[in-house]
DRENLO-862668 format. One line per field, with one value per residue: x, y, z of N, C-alpha, C in turn; residue number from 0. Coordinates in steps of 0.02 Angstrom, whole numbers, always signed. Layout:
// DRENLO-862668
n_X (X; ...)
n_Y (Y; ...)
n_Z (Z; ...)
ca_X (X; ...)
ca_Y (Y; ...)
ca_Z (Z; ...)
c_X (X; ...)
c_Y (Y; ...)
c_Z (Z; ...)
num (NUM; ...)
//
This chain:
// DRENLO-862668
n_X (-2511; -2397; -2356; -2419; -2420; -2438; -2492; -2484; -2561; -2607; -2582; -2650; -2631; -2689; -2609; -2670; -2737; -2690; -2695; -2789; -2857; -2765; -2867; -2883; -2832; -2845; -2845; -2774; -2748; -2751; -2723; -2683; -2656; -2609; -2499; -2542; -2672; -2859; -2906; -3036; -3062; -3186; -3299; -3366; -3353; -3217; -3188; -3060; -3014; -2936; -2856; -2768; -2740; -2628; -2535; -2489; -2365; -2299; -2321; -2373; -2332; -2368; -2414; -2405; -2365; -2350; -2307; -2301; -2211; -2191; -2105; -2028; -2014; -2102; -2085; -1945; -1800; -1711; -1763; -1869; -1860; -1853; -1987; -2070; -2039; -2097; -2247; -2360; -2427; -2616; -2683; -2836; -2861; -2809; -2740; -2634; -2551; -2511; -2359; -2309; -2311; -2313; -2394; -2290; -2174; -2223; -2234; -2130; -2070; -2039; -1975; -1844; -1811; -1769; -1660; -1676; -1578; -1568; -1611; -1660; -1776; -1864; -1939; -2009; -2110; -2182; -2217; -2298; -2394; -2454; -2509; -2619; -2673; -2665; -2588; -2599; -2614; -2480; -2403; -2473; -2557; -2564; -2662; -2771; -2837; -2970; -3047; -3069; -2974; -2838; -2836; -2790; -2673; -2593; -2593; -2524; -2386; -2367; -2362; -2270; -2142; -2136; -2214; -2262; -2359; -2534; -2614; -2731; -2820; -2965; -2951; -3081; -3169; -3202; -3223; -3343; -3465; -3423; -3270; -3265; -3263; -3166; -3068; -3088; -3102; -2976; -2866; -2937; -2907; -2760; -2714; -2766; -2713; -2576; -2539; -2541; -2528; -2687; -2768; -2896; -2961; -3114; -3281; -3391; -3495; -3558; -3425; -3325; -3393; -3300; -3209; -3067; -3085; -3151; -3145; -3200; -3200; -3240; -3238; -3090; -3062; -3064; -3229; -3273; -3225; -3230; -3240; -3310; -3473; -3501; -3481; -3565; -3707; -3722; -3840; -3905; -3811; -3729; -3813; -3807; -3696; -3703; -3688; -3692; -3772; -3726; -3807; -3904; -3925; -3969; -4100; -4136; -4139; -4258; -4363; -4369; -4405; -4534; -4578; -4535; -4443; -4280; -4094; -3953; -3833; -3807; -3725; -3685; -3782; -3829; -3805; -3938; -4038; -4085; -4095; -4183; -4277; -4294; -4357; -4477; -4542)
n_Y (-524; -378; -263; -74; +39; +39; +81; +100; +119; +256; +409; +594; +773; +944; +1096; +1187; +1305; +1449; +1405; +1304; +1140; +1016; +958; +780; +735; +611; +454; +336; +250; +91; +34; -49; -48; -137; -164; -113; -116; -43; +63; +188; +293; +356; +484; +595; +801; +821; +726; +623; +590; +666; +713; +597; +556; +622; +598; +501; +515; +570; +735; +779; +731; +600; +638; +539; +364; +245; +285; +185; +176; +51; +2; +102; +215; +351; +459; +476; +579; +569; +480; +543; +581; +464; +427; +505; +475; +377; +362; +493; +650; +689; +847; +931; +1071; +1096; +1182; +1238; +1165; +1163; +1221; +1278; +1335; +1280; +1129; +1006; +1057; +1085; +936; +898; +957; +913; +778; +843; +912; +816; +755; +694; +615; +735; +649; +570; +607; +682; +556; +506; +611; +606; +487; +497; +591; +509; +400; +472; +509; +630; +663; +735; +877; +929; +1062; +1158; +1311; +1276; +1344; +1351; +1226; +1134; +1107; +957; +909; +1011; +922; +794; +843; +870; +734; +683; +746; +676; +551; +576; +548; +410; +339; +212; +224; +341; +445; +520; +675; +710; +744; +778; +853; +956; +977; +967; +865; +812; +809; +764; +647; +601; +588; +501; +408; +373; +363; +251; +165; +171; +112; -16; -64; -18; -65; +35; +86; +135; +298; +343; +480; +546; +634; +591; +480; +379; +376; +247; +134; +77; +36; -88; -98; -12; +103; +199; +328; +405; +531; +523; +393; +253; +170; +111; -49; -127; -229; -146; -169; -240; -142; -46; -121; -65; +33; +106; +127; +216; +313; +359; +413; +512; +527; +473; +352; +254; +296; +213; +88; +183; +175; +58; +22; +106; +56; -108; -41; -8; -141; -230; -353; -365; -360; -240; -264; -231; -130; -60; +0; -85; -193; -141; -139; -237; -322; -268; -297; -444; -455; -399; -478)
n_Z (-1513; -1531; -1402; -1451; -1387; -1188; -1035; -868; -721; -743; -716; -712; -683; -725; -690; -548; -486; -383; -197; -231; -263; -355; -486; -561; -730; -770; -699; -641; -760; -846; -1007; -1128; -1298; -1459; -1578; -1768; -1738; -1719; -1658; -1539; -1450; -1344; -1273; -1172; -1146; -1040; -1002; -1001; -1116; -1243; -1125; -1146; -1244; -1278; -1201; -1250; -1350; -1313; -1261; -1165; -990; -870; -729; -617; -607; -791; -943; -1115; -1252; -1346; -1272; -1200; -1110; -1057; -995; -1011; -1030; -1110; -1213; -1290; -1452; -1524; -1451; -1529; -1672; -1675; -1642; -1705; -1694; -1725; -1729; -1683; -1760; -1918; -1982; -1847; -1883; -2008; -2081; -2190; -2345; -2475; -2514; -2538; -2483; -2343; -2286; -2298; -2190; -2058; -2086; -2144; -2037; -1918; -1991; -2133; -2262; -2420; -2540; -2513; -2412; -2532; -2579; -2491; -2465; -2588; -2556; -2443; -2503; -2585; -2505; -2437; -2520; -2615; -2696; -2842; -2756; -2772; -2786; -2733; -2633; -2457; -2364; -2469; -2472; -2452; -2295; -2248; -2366; -2298; -2170; -2209; -2278; -2181; -2106; -2202; -2159; -2038; -2111; -2184; -2076; -2048; -1980; -1837; -1755; -1795; -1693; -1678; -1610; -1601; -1734; -1821; -1772; -1825; -1973; -2116; -2147; -2282; -2273; -2148; -2200; -2307; -2208; -2127; -2217; -2267; -2136; -2089; -2232; -2234; -2115; -2141; -2243; -2228; -2097; -2010; -1838; -1739; -1667; -1609; -1568; -1514; -1534; -1604; -1624; -1736; -1798; -1747; -1779; -1873; -1788; -1721; -1590; -1455; -1303; -1196; -1114; -923; -815; -804; -794; -876; -922; -1022; -1112; -1267; -1404; -1549; -1564; -1444; -1354; -1394; -1383; -1254; -1232; -1154; -1031; -1078; -1108; -1012; -937; -1053; -1173; -1363; -1446; -1626; -1755; -1830; -1671; -1644; -1670; -1651; -1534; -1504; -1595; -1528; -1390; -1427; -1445; -1532; -1590; -1613; -1629; -1557; -1578; -1741; -1831; -1947; -2078; -2185; -2103; -1986; -2076; -2149; -2005; -1941; -2066; -2067; -1920; -1958; -2043)
ca_X (-2484; -2349; -2394; -2377; -2447; -2454; -2505; -2486; -2588; -2588; -2632; -2584; -2683; -2669; -2589; -2707; -2751; -2666; -2740; -2848; -2806; -2751; -2924; -2857; -2896; -2826; -2855; -2770; -2772; -2738; -2739; -2638; -2636; -2586; -2501; -2577; -2738; -2918; -2946; -3074; -3100; -3221; -3306; -3400; -3318; -3185; -3190; -2977; -2995; -2876; -2786; -2740; -2718; -2583; -2478; -2448; -2318; -2256; -2337; -2390; -2307; -2407; -2426; -2398; -2389; -2311; -2346; -2237; -2218; -2138; -2060; -2006; -2041; -2108; -2031; -1853; -1807; -1675; -1804; -1916; -1879; -1869; -2054; -2095; -2041; -2152; -2310; -2373; -2499; -2623; -2747; -2904; -2848; -2782; -2692; -2596; -2510; -2456; -2315; -2275; -2330; -2340; -2387; -2249; -2146; -2258; -2254; -2049; -2031; -2031; -1904; -1798; -1777; -1749; -1598; -1663; -1528; -1618; -1643; -1726; -1852; -1918; -1981; -2059; -2167; -2228; -2246; -2341; -2435; -2497; -2549; -2692; -2743; -2665; -2515; -2567; -2572; -2415; -2360; -2528; -2541; -2595; -2722; -2816; -2878; -3016; -3042; -3025; -2880; -2794; -2842; -2773; -2592; -2567; -2579; -2451; -2348; -2355; -2329; -2194; -2080; -2139; -2226; -2286; -2458; -2535; -2657; -2780; -2844; -3029; -2959; -3129; -3208; -3194; -3253; -3393; -3466; -3383; -3202; -3253; -3264; -3126; -3009; -3095; -3077; -2887; -2865; -2944; -2862; -2685; -2741; -2790; -2653; -2506; -2561; -2519; -2600; -2729; -2791; -2944; -3019; -3173; -3357; -3446; -3505; -3537; -3342; -3294; -3407; -3274; -3140; -3070; -3110; -3184; -3128; -3271; -3213; -3291; -3178; -3042; -3058; -3084; -3300; -3306; -3189; -3216; -3265; -3385; -3546; -3518; -3477; -3622; -3758; -3766; -3863; -3928; -3751; -3683; -3831; -3813; -3633; -3723; -3646; -3782; -3771; -3739; -3898; -3919; -3913; -4030; -4177; -4164; -4183; -4301; -4415; -4355; -4444; -4595; -4602; -4487; -4381; -4235; -4067; -3930; -3773; -3810; -3696; -3700; -3845; -3858; -3846; -3981; -4081; -4077; -4109; -4271; -4327; -4289; -4402; -4527; -4575)
ca_Y (-472; -349; -213; -32; +76; +43; +130; +66; +165; +333; +477; +659; +823; +989; +1126; +1202; +1390; +1450; +1377; +1255; +1074; +992; +859; +702; +708; +553; +434; +278; +216; +29; +26; -74; -33; -185; -150; -132; -109; +50; +89; +249; +322; +407; +515; +661; +858; +823; +661; +650; +571; +711; +728; +518; +544; +673; +554; +423; +527; +638; +815; +779; +681; +577; +641; +466; +304; +273; +258; +153; +150; +2; -46; +140; +284; +423; +495; +495; +630; +541; +452; +591; +597; +406; +399; +552; +461; +313; +384; +537; +671; +748; +880; +958; +1118; +1077; +1265; +1227; +1107; +1180; +1275; +1302; +1410; +1255; +1062; +965; +1088; +1062; +870; +880; +979; +840; +740; +895; +956; +748; +757; +634; +651; +774; +625; +528; +674; +667; +515; +505; +667; +587; +436; +516; +613; +456; +356; +528; +514; +704; +703; +786; +942; +928; +1136; +1169; +1319; +1226; +1378; +1375; +1195; +1129; +1082; +880; +934; +1039; +879; +745; +872; +853; +661; +671; +750; +642; +485; +565; +522; +319; +324; +148; +227; +385; +490; +590; +723; +763; +768; +784; +891; +1055; +966; +957; +776; +785; +830; +711; +556; +620; +595; +460; +346; +394; +352; +180; +151; +183; +46; -86; -64; -6; -87; +93; +87; +187; +306; +413; +526; +586; +624; +571; +383; +328; +353; +171; +71; +15; +4; -157; -74; +42; +145; +270; +363; +469; +556; +501; +316; +191; +164; +28; -79; -164; -217; -78; -192; -254; -54; +5; -139; -43; +101; +148; +144; +281; +409; +395; +432; +572; +473; +452; +286; +257; +318; +120; +57; +218; +163; -15; +29; +121; -26; -118; -13; -14; -209; -242; -397; -338; -338; -197; -250; -224; -80; -43; +42; -142; -225; -115; -166; -333; -354; -254; -341; -502; -432; -373; -543)
ca_Z (-1561; -1514; -1399; -1467; -1313; -1124; -995; -809; -644; -772; -683; -741; -673; -756; -620; -531; -474; -314; -182; -262; -263; -432; -511; -592; -789; -791; -636; -620; -806; -885; -1076; -1172; -1394; -1497; -1641; -1792; -1730; -1744; -1554; -1549; -1383; -1349; -1193; -1151; -1129; -974; -976; -1023; -1180; -1256; -1103; -1145; -1311; -1260; -1159; -1305; -1396; -1228; -1259; -1060; -955; -819; -642; -593; -669; -819; -1007; -1123; -1335; -1381; -1197; -1207; -1061; -1123; -950; -1016; -1111; -1201; -1270; -1345; -1532; -1544; -1460; -1556; -1719; -1678; -1624; -1729; -1681; -1792; -1703; -1689; -1820; -1954; -1977; -1828; -1884; -2084; -2081; -2254; -2408; -2519; -2504; -2543; -2443; -2269; -2282; -2282; -2135; -1999; -2090; -2155; -1971; -1917; -2041; -2175; -2314; -2459; -2572; -2462; -2435; -2595; -2587; -2406; -2471; -2629; -2528; -2400; -2535; -2613; -2459; -2444; -2577; -2602; -2730; -2873; -2744; -2707; -2767; -2717; -2575; -2402; -2359; -2522; -2487; -2394; -2212; -2268; -2358; -2254; -2120; -2238; -2292; -2100; -2083; -2253; -2126; -1988; -2137; -2179; -2027; -2058; -1878; -1837; -1746; -1770; -1661; -1710; -1553; -1621; -1792; -1896; -1764; -1873; -2029; -2107; -2161; -2335; -2236; -2086; -2213; -2342; -2153; -2097; -2281; -2262; -2078; -2127; -2250; -2183; -2033; -2147; -2313; -2221; -2033; -1938; -1758; -1769; -1596; -1631; -1515; -1565; -1520; -1680; -1611; -1825; -1831; -1719; -1818; -1926; -1778; -1693; -1494; -1405; -1266; -1171; -1030; -897; -750; -802; -807; -917; -916; -1041; -1149; -1296; -1483; -1558; -1574; -1381; -1311; -1408; -1369; -1207; -1224; -1069; -979; -1125; -1109; -907; -935; -1067; -1225; -1401; -1487; -1671; -1775; -1831; -1634; -1586; -1708; -1653; -1472; -1513; -1609; -1449; -1353; -1482; -1456; -1620; -1558; -1673; -1600; -1534; -1642; -1793; -1834; -2022; -2106; -2192; -2071; -1979; -2126; -2119; -1949; -1956; -2122; -2032; -1861; -1986; -2087)
c_X (-2461; -2382; -2374; -2389; -2466; -2455; -2519; -2520; -2580; -2625; -2593; -2670; -2639; -2653; -2652; -2704; -2721; -2728; -2804; -2818; -2812; -2835; -2868; -2884; -2913; -2816; -2825; -2795; -2717; -2754; -2680; -2694; -2611; -2579; -2527; -2651; -2776; -2919; -2966; -3074; -3147; -3252; -3339; -3343; -3281; -3170; -3124; -2959; -2943; -2832; -2744; -2717; -2628; -2519; -2444; -2404; -2273; -2275; -2352; -2367; -2348; -2374; -2404; -2404; -2346; -2346; -2262; -2266; -2175; -2101; -2037; -2029; -2045; -2102; -1959; -1853; -1775; -1702; -1860; -1906; -1895; -1952; -2091; -2106; -2088; -2218; -2317; -2413; -2531; -2691; -2795; -2909; -2789; -2698; -2661; -2556; -2466; -2433; -2278; -2296; -2354; -2337; -2327; -2189; -2175; -2248; -2154; -2032; -2012; -1958; -1864; -1750; -1776; -1679; -1602; -1619; -1614; -1644; -1675; -1808; -1896; -1968; -2028; -2110; -2183; -2232; -2301; -2409; -2515; -2535; -2594; -2717; -2742; -2594; -2537; -2612; -2516; -2385; -2410; -2506; -2571; -2685; -2780; -2881; -2941; -3020; -3025; -2953; -2834; -2784; -2774; -2688; -2547; -2533; -2523; -2388; -2324; -2351; -2258; -2130; -2095; -2168; -2260; -2387; -2460; -2609; -2686; -2837; -2914; -3010; -3011; -3178; -3241; -3211; -3317; -3401; -3424; -3315; -3180; -3247; -3182; -3067; -3044; -3063; -3003; -2843; -2873; -2904; -2777; -2685; -2730; -2729; -2581; -2491; -2526; -2588; -2623; -2763; -2869; -2985; -3053; -3248; -3397; -3446; -3513; -3454; -3301; -3353; -3366; -3199; -3123; -3112; -3112; -3174; -3197; -3218; -3243; -3248; -3130; -3042; -3088; -3174; -3301; -3244; -3187; -3243; -3366; -3454; -3565; -3529; -3550; -3709; -3783; -3791; -3895; -3882; -3722; -3733; -3807; -3742; -3643; -3704; -3721; -3712; -3761; -3794; -3931; -3948; -3971; -4081; -4187; -4183; -4234; -4359; -4405; -4423; -4521; -4632; -4562; -4408; -4309; -4122; -4003; -3857; -3762; -3788; -3707; -3768; -3873; -3881; -3921; -4054; -4124; -4101; -4204; -4322; -4336; -4350; -4500; -4602; -4590)
c_Y (-416; -274; -134; +18; +36; +77; +93; +117; +227; +362; +566; +725; +893; +1035; +1146; +1281; +1390; +1436; +1344; +1188; +1055; +937; +843; +728; +642; +523; +348; +229; +171; +38; -3; -86; -94; -157; -175; -126; -34; +51; +171; +253; +388; +441; +595; +721; +838; +759; +625; +627; +602; +703; +646; +545; +583; +678; +504; +455; +589; +695; +815; +707; +666; +604; +596; +424; +299; +225; +254; +167; +111; -16; +39; +194; +321; +463; +501; +520; +619; +500; +477; +590; +520; +363; +435; +522; +402; +333; +490; +575; +720; +774; +900; +1017; +1115; +1136; +1267; +1205; +1118; +1208; +1300; +1326; +1374; +1174; +1022; +999; +1083; +988; +865; +922; +936; +805; +781; +905; +866; +716; +708; +677; +689; +716; +566; +568; +659; +608; +478; +564; +644; +516; +429; +545; +577; +427; +417; +532; +599; +756; +743; +889; +948; +1007; +1177; +1240; +1295; +1279; +1390; +1311; +1197; +1095; +1016; +900; +930; +968; +810; +755; +822; +785; +668; +689; +720; +569; +495; +534; +443; +334; +257; +162; +310; +399; +545; +612; +743; +796; +784; +819; +964; +1031; +941; +904; +750; +767; +770; +647; +548; +565; +515; +388; +335; +351; +280; +119; +130; +135; -22; -96; -73; -30; -28; +55; +159; +203; +351; +434; +552; +582; +613; +501; +340; +321; +277; +140; +15; -32; -71; -138; -8; +69; +189; +277; +403; +466; +554; +432; +300; +145; +111; +14; -128; -168; -179; -95; -203; -167; -27; -16; -100; +14; +158; +178; +208; +316; +392; +420; +501; +582; +471; +396; +283; +286; +251; +101; +113; +191; +98; -30; +63; +90; -50; -122; -25; -110; -256; -309; -404; -321; -275; -199; -248; -140; -30; -20; -44; -202; -203; -140; -204; -347; -309; -304; -397; -520; -435; -447; -590)
c_Z (-1501; -1474; -1423; -1428; -1247; -1064; -915; -754; -705; -745; -715; -714; -691; -686; -597; -499; -403; -252; -185; -264; -352; -443; -561; -669; -799; -715; -641; -695; -833; -946; -1083; -1234; -1426; -1535; -1696; -1780; -1720; -1667; -1576; -1478; -1373; -1253; -1199; -1126; -1068; -946; -972; -1064; -1226; -1212; -1113; -1196; -1330; -1231; -1192; -1339; -1350; -1229; -1186; -1048; -903; -746; -578; -623; -719; -882; -1065; -1186; -1348; -1333; -1206; -1138; -1080; -1068; -945; -1084; -1138; -1248; -1326; -1387; -1521; -1521; -1499; -1647; -1720; -1669; -1649; -1711; -1730; -1750; -1734; -1778; -1861; -1965; -1931; -1843; -1948; -2059; -2120; -2322; -2469; -2488; -2476; -2463; -2337; -2272; -2264; -2234; -2067; -2025; -2103; -2088; -1926; -1974; -2093; -2219; -2410; -2534; -2569; -2436; -2458; -2593; -2538; -2425; -2545; -2595; -2482; -2411; -2570; -2585; -2431; -2450; -2623; -2658; -2795; -2832; -2723; -2695; -2754; -2643; -2500; -2366; -2397; -2527; -2444; -2339; -2222; -2288; -2339; -2204; -2155; -2265; -2196; -2067; -2141; -2199; -2081; -2015; -2155; -2134; -2013; -1994; -1888; -1788; -1758; -1723; -1661; -1628; -1604; -1668; -1848; -1856; -1797; -1914; -2038; -2154; -2216; -2293; -2205; -2151; -2267; -2289; -2159; -2161; -2260; -2205; -2092; -2160; -2259; -2145; -2077; -2211; -2281; -2151; -1983; -1913; -1788; -1708; -1625; -1596; -1540; -1535; -1570; -1672; -1693; -1805; -1799; -1722; -1843; -1887; -1724; -1620; -1494; -1367; -1233; -1104; -993; -839; -783; -802; -853; -900; -944; -1107; -1204; -1360; -1471; -1557; -1484; -1317; -1337; -1401; -1296; -1205; -1199; -1023; -1019; -1117; -1067; -928; -996; -1144; -1274; -1402; -1564; -1687; -1779; -1744; -1587; -1606; -1677; -1592; -1490; -1530; -1545; -1406; -1383; -1466; -1488; -1598; -1623; -1619; -1601; -1561; -1690; -1823; -1914; -2054; -2139; -2152; -2018; -2026; -2120; -2089; -1941; -2001; -2079; -1963; -1904; -2022; -2029)
num (0; 1; 2; 3; 4; 5; 6; 7; 8; 9; 10; 11; 12; 13; 14; 15; 16; 17; 18; 19; 20; 21; 22; 23; 24; 25; 26; 27; 28; 29; 30; 31; 32; 33; 34; 35; 36; 37; 38; 39; 40; 41; 42; 43; 44; 45; 46; 47; 48; 49; 50; 51; 52; 53; 54; 55; 56; 57; 58; 59; 60; 61; 62; 63; 64; 65; 66; 67; 68; 69; 70; 71; 72; 73; 74; 75; 76; 77; 78; 79; 80; 81; 82; 83; 84; 85; 86; 87; 88; 89; 90; 91; 92; 93; 94; 95; 96; 97; 98; 99; 100; 101; 102; 103; 104; 105; 106; 107; 108; 109; 110; 111; 112; 113; 114; 115; 116; 117; 118; 119; 120; 121; 122; 123; 124; 125; 126; 127; 128; 129; 130; 131; 132; 133; 134; 135; 136; 137; 138; 139; 140; 141; 142; 143; 144; 145; 146; 147; 148; 149; 150; 151; 152; 153; 154; 155; 156; 157; 158; 159; 160; 161; 162; 163; 164; 165; 166; 167; 168; 169; 170; 171; 172; 173; 174; 175; 176; 177; 178; 179; 180; 181; 182; 183; 184; 185; 186; 187; 188; 189; 190; 191; 192; 193; 194; 195; 196; 197; 198; 199; 200; 201; 202; 203; 204; 205; 206; 207; 208; 209; 210; 211; 212; 213; 214; 215; 216; 217; 218; 219; 220; 221; 222; 223; 224; 225; 226; 227; 228; 229; 230; 231; 232; 233; 234; 235; 236; 237; 238; 239; 240; 241; 242; 243; 244; 245; 246; 247; 248; 249; 250; 251; 252; 253; 254; 255; 256; 257; 258; 259; 260; 261; 262; 263; 264; 265; 266; 267; 268; 269; 270; 271; 272; 273; 274; 275; 276; 277; 278; 279; 280)
//
């Protein structure tokens, strides 16, 4: 499978106060993200996960090492527009990304700034709103929408640029459970149906259950990398890093400590229930 994003010995340090030594937020990260995959990046605050996300479309440039987007070096200023057309970012607060007073104008903002012909913009807006199932809100005022709806509009604004990859940096953190599920359903569908590469930065463990791959960041390094079942079965290691596990795995782990012979890789509620039922028979 083709590589969407690749980092080689990636390092990044935020500017330090005068007289202080900069601390590396990213310290030698080597990651390959395949085109069309769904990758979740987990980690506690300060682990480097959001910093890593911002290097994927050149919001932040490496202090050392390299980041490549479909082979393009993000440090090459001449490639910046092409890189950002291929990798779109959705941030934590949708209010910071919504720039217009009408939904359709907001979604059209990026294509207009890219010089897309007017007749093409209409189709891009309609297609993007349909993709996030917000077509009925085309003439609504964004500030009157719910948090989940606003975030879906922000995603539509990114989709209108027809990126190959969407990076969501804690995009569900400010949402209630209903809004979070709206956004998650949207990005799962975009990944499965339109084969858009998705990189989801989150601290909600349950959001990683349907991912193809989970990266766990610790102190600016990749501490774990594997399929969700593989990563979440390492319960004690995750807890040692100050992280939780999905509710299903937590329940299974508690049962194991009580002497019940259940696996730790039953992630979904249905799988968990079946595993417990089998163990109790």
